N, C-alpha and C positions, 0 to 999 in steps of 0.2 A: 445588371442582373436584377430582376424583380425580387422583392422580399420573400415571396412564396418559393421561388426557385432557389434562393439562397438557403432558406431553411431546409428544403428538400435535399440540397447538395450537402449541407452540413450533417443531416441525419444519415445520409448514405456513408459519410466518412466515419461517423460514430460507430457504425456496425463493424468497422474494420479493427477496432480496439479489442484485443483478446479479453475474454471474460475473466474477472478475478475469481480464482478458485480457492483462494486462501494461502497461496504460496507466491513468492516473489512480489510482494506488495510494492516495494520501492520502484521496481520496473513498471508495474501497472500504474502506479501513482504518477510517475513522470509522463507516461503516455496520456493518461486521463487529464492531468493538469494542462498539458499542451492543448488537448482537444477542447477542454472547457474554457480555456483562455479565448478561443475564437468566438465564444458566445458573448464576450464582453460583460460577463455577469459575475466575475470573481469577487466583486465588491461585497457580495452577500456573505462571504466568509469573514469579512473584516468589519463590515458596517452593520450595526444593529438596525433592526426594523424600527421605523418611527412609531412611537407609542400612539395608541388610540387617544383621541381628545376627550376630555370629560364632557359629560352630558351638559347641555346648556351653553357650551362654549362653541362659538362659530369656528368652523374649520374651513380653511381656504381650499379652493379647487386644486391648487398646486400641492398642498399637503396630501390630499386624497390621491392625486395622481402619483406622487412620489411613493406613497405606501403601496398602492396597487402595483406599480412597476416593480418594487422590491419583492412583493408577494409573488408576482408572476415570474421574475427572474429566479427567485429562490426555488419555486416549484419546478421550473425547467432544469435548473442546475442539479437539484436533488434527483430529478427523474433521469438525467443522463448518468449520474453516478450509479444509481440503482440499475440502470440498463447495462452498465459495464460489469455487472456481477453475475456469477452463476445463479441459477434458480434457487439453490439452497441458501446462499448468502442473501439474495434478494428477500426471501421470506423472513430471514432473521432481522434484517435492517430496514425493512420497508416502513416500519412504524416511526422512524425518526421524524421529529417535528420540523427540522429545517436542514438545509444543505450543510450548514456549519456543524450542527450536532452530528450528522452522519459522517462528515469528513473527519471531525475530531475523534469520534468513536473508532473509525477504521484505523486512523494513525496510532491511537493509543493501543489498540489491540495488536495490530500487526508489527509495529515497531518494537513493542515490548516483547512479543513472541520471537522476533528476529534476534533481539539482544540476548534473550534467554537461550535460544538455539545456538548462537555463536559461543556463549559461555560454556554450554555443554560440549560443543565440539572441541574447544580448546582443552577442557577438562578431560574428555575422552582421549585426546592425543597425548596430553602430558601424563596422564595416569595409566596409560597402557603398559601392561606388564607381560613379558614373554613367559610362556608356560612350557616347562620341559616335556609335558605329556603330548604336545602337538608339534607338528613340523614347523621349522623356522620359516619356510617358504610361505606356508598358509598364514602364519601370524604376521609376517612381513606384508603380505598382500592385504590383510585386514587393516593393518596400520596405514598403509598407503591409501586404502579406501577412505579412512577417516580424514587423512590429510587432503585427499582429493575433494572432499566436501567443503573445504575452505574457499575454493574459487567461486562456486555459485553464490556464496555468502559475501563475496567481495572482501575476503580476508586474505591478507598477504603475509607470508613468512619468508624471510630470506632463505633461499635454497640451501645455502651452506649450514644454516642453523638447523633446518629441517633434517638434513642428512646426518648432522652430528647427533641430533636427538634420537633419530632412528637407530644409528649405530650404537648409541649408548644403551638402547633397550635390548640389544642382541645378547643372548646368553654368552658367558665367557668362553664356552667351547667353540 
């Protein structure tokens, strides 16, 4: 397969990755990481760009080529990450200077948000109190709704513990 055909084929595959809308970052990240690995440019996330050489110092052609390759790979990698985002997120993150800066920013933001979200879900579940002024069935369904949100966040609670916690929240009557 010719290089132009290969790039066209890869570009078509990139369009199949769902756009990041700001939820389920870990799932999006896994898919994006898999797709970006095919570019063979993941080194831009771990290898710093070669610094510019001071004026008056001779720079080898190899050093110039290495820096230009890194710049090109970083640009392509960053572009594919941005392309995998919704328009609103693209507008927010398009000013990132490098693919690494962009990737690190996304991980920091969404992994911290996910941890915070999990913490609040557990708090909501543990602190849920039955209210005598509402029907038990309605409150039970509300509590099950909170518990049901554990699964999308990949949080597991042993079923017997969950049932015990729910029974413990029922009014004595």
